[in-house]
Backbone as a chain_set.jsonl record, in Angstrom:
{"seq": "XXXXXXXXXXXXXXXXXXXXXXXXXXXXXXXXXXXXXXXXXXXXXXXXXXXXXXXXXXXXXXXXXXXXXXXXXXXXXXXXXXXXXXXXXXXXXXXXXXXXXXX", "coords": {"N": [[115.446, 111.972, 87.38], [116.427, 111.303, 90.643], [119.036, 109.064, 91.084], [120.708, 106.332, 92.104], [122.563, 104.995, 90.273], [122.519, 106.488, 88.307], [123.451, 108.522, 85.173], [124.002, 111.096, 84.985], [125.351, 114.097, 86.797], [124.749, 116.026, 89.608], [123.735, 118.42, 91.945], [126.175, 118.63, 94.854], [127.29, 116.265, 93.883], [125.065, 114.374, 93.613], [123.639, 111.878, 91.675], [121.638, 111.341, 88.714], [119.243, 109.87, 86.522], [118.189, 109.991, 83.289], [114.616, 110.315, 82.586], [112.901, 109.316, 79.751], [109.992, 110.345, 77.866], [108.494, 111.908, 79.765], [107.838, 114.33, 78.823], [105.998, 113.876, 76.822], [103.728, 113.275, 78.396], [102.676, 115.415, 79.353], [99.837, 117.484, 79.56], [98.416, 119.815, 79.378], [96.235, 122.899, 78.368], [97.358, 125.24, 76.749], [95.909, 127.784, 75.675], [93.792, 127.996, 77.498], [95.273, 128.349, 79.883], [96.56, 130.936, 79.082], [94.764, 132.558, 78.923], [93.85, 132.831, 81.441], [96.401, 133.845, 82.728], [97.504, 136.311, 81.573], [95.655, 138.566, 81.954], [96.001, 138.951, 84.624], [98.81, 139.657, 84.736], [98.887, 141.969, 83.382], [97.374, 143.487, 85.014], [99.048, 143.339, 87.482], [101.129, 144.959, 86.358], [99.867, 147.394, 86.038], [99.624, 148.051, 88.755], [101.821, 147.974, 90.303], [104.316, 149.834, 91.782], [106.795, 152.514, 90.776], [109.186, 151.496, 91.581], [108.462, 148.937, 92.467], [108.647, 145.317, 92.203], [108.104, 142.558, 90.411], [107.751, 139.11, 90.874], [107.28, 136.412, 89.454], [106.31, 132.913, 90.063], [106.564, 130.454, 88.031], [106.307, 127.4, 86.407], [108.578, 125.474, 84.224], [107.428, 125.027, 81.911], [106.046, 127.087, 80.928], [107.392, 129.524, 81.649], [108.934, 131.037, 80.228], [107.371, 132.092, 78.19], [105.592, 133.936, 79.674], [107.705, 135.749, 80.273], [107.891, 137.053, 77.887], [105.519, 138.348, 77.714], [105.832, 140.031, 80.12], [107.955, 141.35, 79.268], [106.849, 142.965, 77.153], [104.949, 144.507, 78.552], [106.514, 145.865, 80.743], [108.976, 146.504, 79.783], [111.897, 145.263, 78.246], [114.352, 146.046, 79.515], [113.596, 146.198, 82.327], [113.898, 143.864, 83.375], [115.442, 141.964, 86.072], [116.736, 139.532, 86.966], [116.717, 136.15, 87.445], [115.652, 133.416, 89.482], [116.618, 130.342, 90.108], [115.302, 127.076, 91.147], [116.709, 124.835, 93.175], [115.756, 121.659, 93.566], [116.979, 119.406, 95.37], [118.84, 120.792, 96.728], [118.908, 123.531, 96.978], [117.083, 124.457, 98.639], [117.702, 124.551, 101.27], [118.539, 126.904, 103.649], [121.542, 128.847, 104.323], [124.436, 130.36, 106.021], [125.775, 131.892, 103.905], [123.702, 132.224, 102.259], [121.496, 134.352, 100.37], [118.656, 135.967, 101.965], [115.035, 135.968, 100.733], [112.674, 138.189, 101.099], [109.166, 138.716, 101.958], [106.632, 140.998, 100.596]], "CA": [[115.114, 111.349, 88.419], [117.674, 110.892, 91.488], [119.235, 107.618, 90.804], [122.179, 105.766, 92.591], [123.328, 104.413, 89.109], [122.29, 107.725, 87.211], [124.589, 108.931, 84.42], [124.203, 112.545, 85.163], [125.771, 114.304, 88.127], [124.244, 117.051, 89.773], [124.083, 118.981, 93.006], [126.656, 117.931, 95.593], [127.546, 114.928, 93.494], [124.266, 113.51, 93.312], [123.611, 111.26, 90.362], [120.216, 111.203, 88.167], [118.987, 109.264, 85.307], [117.116, 110.672, 82.335], [113.594, 109.414, 82.188], [112.266, 109.863, 78.751], [108.556, 110.253, 77.668], [107.661, 112.595, 80.479], [107.289, 115.583, 78.061], [104.702, 113.493, 76.278], [102.674, 113.087, 79.244], [101.965, 116.823, 79.528], [98.591, 117.779, 79.1], [97.738, 121.377, 79.812], [95.7, 123.615, 77.668], [97.885, 126.55, 76.626], [95.121, 128.917, 75.702], [93.258, 128.552, 78.795], [96.428, 129.292, 80.757], [96.998, 132.244, 78.863], [93.297, 133.567, 79.481], [93.966, 133.107, 83.269], [97.695, 134.735, 83.294], [97.868, 137.624, 80.664], [95.229, 139.717, 82.702], [96.937, 139.225, 86.034], [100.084, 140.383, 84.361], [98.87, 143.337, 82.915], [96.874, 144.22, 86.485], [100.391, 143.74, 88.397], [101.797, 146.216, 85.767], [99.053, 148.528, 86.57], [99.26, 148.12, 90.166], [103.199, 148.01, 90.767], [104.92, 151.377, 91.743], [107.812, 152.404, 89.92], [110.166, 150.721, 92.371], [108.099, 147.415, 92.633], [109.23, 144.211, 91.584], [107.233, 141.209, 90.029], [108.592, 137.836, 91.014], [106.33, 135.258, 89.233], [106.753, 131.373, 90.249], [105.765, 129.325, 86.889], [107.031, 126.06, 85.7], [109.445, 125.739, 82.98], [106.787, 124.829, 80.408], [105.483, 128.554, 80.869], [108.069, 130.816, 82.351], [109.691, 131.812, 78.948], [106.195, 132.562, 77.562], [105.345, 134.726, 80.592], [108.819, 136.651, 80.237], [107.737, 137.637, 76.629], [104.502, 139.086, 78.128], [106.262, 141.128, 80.869], [108.785, 142.287, 78.577], [106.172, 143.838, 76.45], [104.492, 145.47, 79.218], [107.467, 146.547, 81.512], [110.033, 146.758, 78.936], [113.232, 144.441, 78.472], [115.446, 146.894, 80.389], [113.443, 146.069, 83.491], [114.29, 142.596, 83.694], [116.521, 142.035, 86.64], [117.441, 138.311, 87.371], [116.043, 134.958, 87.271], [115.727, 132.69, 90.405], [116.415, 128.966, 89.677], [115.062, 126.44, 92.341], [117.442, 123.587, 93.133], [115.05, 120.798, 94.494], [117.745, 118.849, 96.129], [119.908, 121.624, 97.437], [118.76, 125.175, 96.955], [115.893, 124.902, 99.889], [118.365, 124.682, 102.701], [119.424, 128.267, 103.885], [122.861, 128.88, 105.132], [124.762, 132.019, 106.357], [125.978, 132.375, 102.709], [122.483, 132.255, 101.308], [120.721, 135.608, 100.762], [117.148, 135.535, 102.103], [114.207, 136.556, 100.034], [111.619, 138.719, 102.172], [107.66, 138.687, 101.191], [105.942, 142.105, 101.202]], "C": [[116.314, 111.084, 89.169], [117.79, 109.332, 91.259], [120.633, 107.103, 91.463], [123.204, 105.299, 91.395], [123.191, 105.4, 87.862], [123.628, 107.936, 86.51], [125.073, 110.337, 84.649], [124.545, 112.93, 86.721], [125.433, 115.833, 88.271], [124.725, 117.724, 90.885], [124.79, 118.204, 94.166], [126.988, 116.425, 95.123], [126.536, 113.832, 93.403], [123.986, 113.007, 91.854], [121.891, 111.121, 90.065], [120.458, 110.53, 87.031], [117.896, 110.174, 84.418], [115.838, 109.875, 81.95], [112.892, 110.159, 80.826], [110.863, 109.591, 78.553], [107.932, 111.113, 78.592], [107.087, 113.771, 79.715], [105.921, 115.049, 77.036], [103.347, 113.148, 77.184], [102.043, 114.378, 79.733], [100.83, 117.31, 78.99], [97.683, 118.966, 79.765], [97.182, 121.763, 78.389], [96.143, 125.097, 77.552], [96.839, 127.892, 76.507], [94.263, 129.023, 76.851], [94.27, 128.954, 79.853], [96.525, 130.569, 80.551], [95.738, 133.322, 79.068], [93.397, 133.761, 80.844], [95.229, 133.925, 83.428], [97.56, 135.846, 82.693], [96.805, 138.749, 81.573], [95.681, 140.005, 84.038], [98.118, 139.786, 85.875], [100.002, 141.723, 84.024], [98.249, 144.036, 84.563], [98.337, 144.354, 87.492], [101.209, 144.966, 87.831], [101.36, 147.232, 86.06], [99.278, 148.975, 87.852], [100.737, 148.559, 90.948], [103.569, 149.682, 90.8], [105.98, 151.329, 90.993], [109.173, 151.73, 90.497], [109.783, 149.32, 92.748], [108.953, 146.497, 91.926], [108.122, 142.945, 91.553], [107.929, 139.951, 89.993], [107.385, 136.546, 90.8], [107.115, 134.086, 89.575], [105.981, 130.533, 89.304], [106.822, 128.181, 86.806], [107.67, 126.295, 84.473], [108.689, 125.664, 81.778], [106.35, 126.268, 80.273], [106.123, 129.669, 80.785], [108.428, 131.962, 81.027], [108.595, 132.524, 78.36], [105.754, 134.09, 78.484], [106.359, 135.895, 80.714], [108.377, 137.211, 79.099], [106.664, 138.747, 76.9], [104.96, 140.346, 79.047], [107.097, 142.0, 80.121], [108.103, 143.416, 77.715], [105.499, 144.997, 77.18], [105.248, 146.581, 80.136], [108.686, 146.918, 80.852], [111.238, 145.575, 79.437], [114.057, 144.807, 79.703], [115.048, 146.592, 82.017], [113.492, 144.583, 84.187], [115.453, 142.513, 84.88], [117.33, 140.621, 86.91], [116.182, 137.118, 87.492], [116.52, 133.968, 88.557], [115.509, 131.448, 90.023], [116.438, 128.056, 91.135], [115.694, 124.988, 92.225], [116.724, 122.74, 94.02], [115.638, 120.074, 95.539], [118.771, 119.39, 96.958], [119.446, 122.873, 97.8], [117.583, 125.424, 98.132], [116.548, 124.978, 101.196], [119.194, 126.11, 102.771], [120.648, 127.94, 104.56], [123.38, 130.361, 105.335], [125.284, 132.552, 105.119], [124.973, 132.579, 101.673], [121.852, 133.439, 101.431], [119.288, 135.077, 101.073], [116.18, 136.31, 101.274], [113.076, 136.741, 100.96], [110.304, 138.796, 101.074], [107.204, 140.12, 101.624], [104.464, 141.838, 101.409]], "O": [[117.283, 110.657, 88.541], [116.848, 108.54, 91.254], [121.65, 107.715, 91.138], [124.425, 105.245, 91.546], [123.621, 105.192, 86.727], [124.709, 107.643, 87.02], [126.242, 110.709, 84.545], [124.142, 112.277, 87.683], [125.688, 116.698, 87.434], [125.945, 117.776, 91.042], [124.218, 117.19, 94.564], [126.948, 115.494, 95.928], [126.836, 112.657, 93.19], [124.129, 113.79, 90.915], [121.055, 110.868, 90.932], [121.567, 110.484, 86.499], [116.991, 110.876, 84.868], [115.889, 108.936, 81.155], [112.443, 111.305, 80.834], [110.449, 108.558, 79.078], [106.722, 111.224, 78.397], [105.944, 114.161, 79.954], [105.04, 115.802, 76.624], [102.234, 112.84, 76.756], [101.024, 114.395, 80.425], [100.88, 117.587, 77.792], [96.638, 118.958, 80.416], [97.527, 121.147, 77.381], [95.53, 126.024, 78.081], [97.009, 128.892, 77.206], [93.973, 130.16, 77.224], [94.025, 129.876, 80.631], [96.582, 131.381, 81.473], [95.783, 134.53, 79.299], [93.042, 134.813, 81.375], [95.166, 134.772, 84.319], [97.455, 136.721, 83.553], [97.321, 139.835, 81.834], [95.734, 141.139, 84.513], [98.576, 140.439, 86.812], [100.871, 142.551, 84.3], [98.779, 145.018, 85.083], [98.597, 145.373, 88.131], [101.808, 145.785, 88.528], [102.113, 148.151, 86.38], [99.16, 150.169, 88.128], [100.796, 149.29, 91.937], [103.168, 150.535, 90.008], [106.277, 150.254, 90.471], [110.125, 151.501, 89.75], [110.601, 148.567, 93.274], [109.851, 146.849, 91.161], [107.476, 142.52, 92.511], [108.704, 139.738, 89.061], [106.793, 135.931, 91.687], [108.341, 134.078, 89.465], [104.934, 129.971, 89.627], [108.003, 128.234, 87.151], [107.35, 127.225, 83.732], [109.117, 126.122, 80.719], [106.344, 126.578, 79.082], [105.768, 130.651, 80.132], [108.256, 133.176, 80.918], [108.861, 133.664, 77.98], [105.637, 135.174, 77.913], [105.969, 136.955, 81.205], [108.489, 138.417, 79.317], [106.801, 139.882, 76.443], [104.563, 141.486, 78.807], [107.039, 143.223, 80.243], [108.595, 144.533, 77.555], [105.416, 146.14, 76.731], [104.883, 147.744, 80.308], [109.439, 147.695, 81.44], [111.435, 145.142, 80.572], [114.357, 144.072, 80.643], [115.907, 146.692, 82.892], [113.16, 144.313, 85.341], [116.499, 143.076, 84.558], [118.551, 140.674, 87.057], [114.974, 137.326, 87.604], [117.726, 133.739, 88.654], [114.39, 131.172, 89.589], [117.275, 128.205, 92.025], [115.328, 124.14, 91.411], [116.916, 122.912, 95.223], [115.029, 119.997, 96.605], [119.466, 118.735, 97.735], [119.603, 123.269, 98.955], [117.263, 126.571, 98.445], [115.951, 125.451, 102.164], [120.213, 126.378, 102.135], [120.802, 126.937, 105.257], [122.815, 131.354, 104.878], [125.31, 133.782, 105.109], [125.19, 132.978, 100.529], [121.557, 133.754, 102.584], [118.809, 134.045, 100.604], [116.544, 137.469, 101.078], [112.535, 135.802, 101.545], [110.345, 138.895, 99.848], [107.332, 140.475, 102.795], [103.747, 142.699, 101.919]]}, "num_chains": 1, "name": "protein.A"}
């Protein structure tokens, strides 16, 4: 959490404090989520052209599991890169930032 008195330093020198206990508040059902996600990843694999790109946007709780599924379908060698969203800095475009278009 951003805080003027925080002990961690982030983007542009902003300071943050660690708020413990948030992980214990995560209340999601992993099984239900995968019943939702897996068939959609399989469908994307089926529909994408050979030069197509899949860019899932998932939270940090699930993204690593989704990568395992994508690696199984697309092959590990198909992984191109990971886009990290920086909430307090990364949303502002400038002339040095690449833009990402949508299809």
